[in-house]
C-alpha positions, 0 to 999 in steps of 0.5 A: 735054704728053707727048711722041713716045708712041705712042697706044692706048685704055686701060681703065678707069683711063683713056686709055694712052700706050705706044711701039707703032710702024710697023715699018720695014724699011729703018732701021739701029740708026745712024739718027738716028731708031733711036737717038733712039727707043732712047736716050729710052725711059727718058725715055718712061716716066719722063715718062709716069709723072709724077703730072701726065700719069697724072691727066690720062690718068684724065681728072682735070684742072681746067678752070684747069691745063688753061688754064695747061699751055695757056699753057706750051705757048703759050711753048714752040712760040713759041720752038723755032718763032723758032728753027726760022724762024731756021734754015730754011736750016740743012741741019743742020736745014733738012729738017725744016722743017715750017711748013705741017704742024707749026707750033703757035703760030697753033693755040696762039693760038686756044686762048688766045681761047678760054681768056682772051679777046682780051685772052689777052696780057694775062691771062697770063705765063710760068712759071719751070719753063716759062722755062727750057725756053725759054730752052734752047729759044732758046741751042740755036737759036742756038748749036747748031742741030744740037741743034734737031732733038732739040727739034722731034722731041721735041716734034713727033712727041708731038703726032701721036703721044700728044697724040692721046689727050690731046685727045680725054681733054681733050674728054672731061674738060672737056666743050669744044664738039666744033667743037674750041675749045680744043684747036686745037692738038691738030688738024693740019689740014695732015697727013691721015696722021698715021703716014705723015708721022711716016714722013717725018719720021723718013726726014728726020732719017735724012738729016741729014748728022751724024757719030756724036759728033753725033747721040749730042749729039741723043740727050742734048738730046732727053732733056734736051727731057724733063727739062724737060717733066718740070719743067713736069709738076711745076710743073703738080701743084705748082699743081694742088693749090692750087686751090680747088674752084671750079676743080675744077668748070671753074670759076676759082679767085680771091683775091677771089671774081672774076678771074684766077688770077695776080692772087692772090698765094696763087698767084704764090707757089705758083711762087715769086715772091711772100710766102707766104699769100692775103690774102683766104683768110687775111681769110676762115679768121680771120673764121670763129675764134669769138673774131674773130666775138664781136669783129666782134659787139661792134664792130657793136653799138658802131656801132650805139649810136653811129649811134642816139646821133647820129641821136637 
């Protein structure tokens, strides 16, 4: 989902995301919060203008695609919060450790159960783009923990900003319950005022004892985090184009008329993990050909004649 973007109401074309924030006169241009804000603006623009995000903001989100996006978030936050727990006492990250207020894994588990059922863990897999993102988070958490700041900032500040717009769009477009099942990820029960919390978080960023070079590396890593997010968006957009009409209507696209889309070889092929073409879809397409129908009819006639002869 888009990150570190403040929300505002859109016009007829749907919701929109902007960068407007409450000014803080106590910050300086060399503070990490300001360096991150200014240093990632271009990445903001690119992320906001990916096709997946633009369609999402206009309410053009298929239920199956939203489920896959939620799955990507589950794997991402599982990795992020594992590394945050690992570094909760490390001075380069400790001031930003807010598990009660921010952690999303448990909320995402609720969403996964809502969409996939109690056996959700057996029905999901980490996509290629998401796995690359996850691998990077684990690397920085274990080897360069100061860069974990960039990933936490990019994700959580975005969730408290533009993420709240996406919550409303998804609830309306997918006709999700008013009780917020399926969108628990966007609900921060322990944050009463998002704007005030974001100001607190930025203030904590500025207390980190980091030199100029380290701050520059964190800004660079934040831009890298944006690129990982955009790769996930592009992957979802590709998958979205392959979904069947049933998925567009909120149904479950499948290869055999029922079941899980991930079990369809055609879906796996879109992720570069299987041979091209779905056997079921291919068989159905062939069956619609006039020549094939004539052959099938002839076979049926022969079989019927043989059966009649046998009975006589």
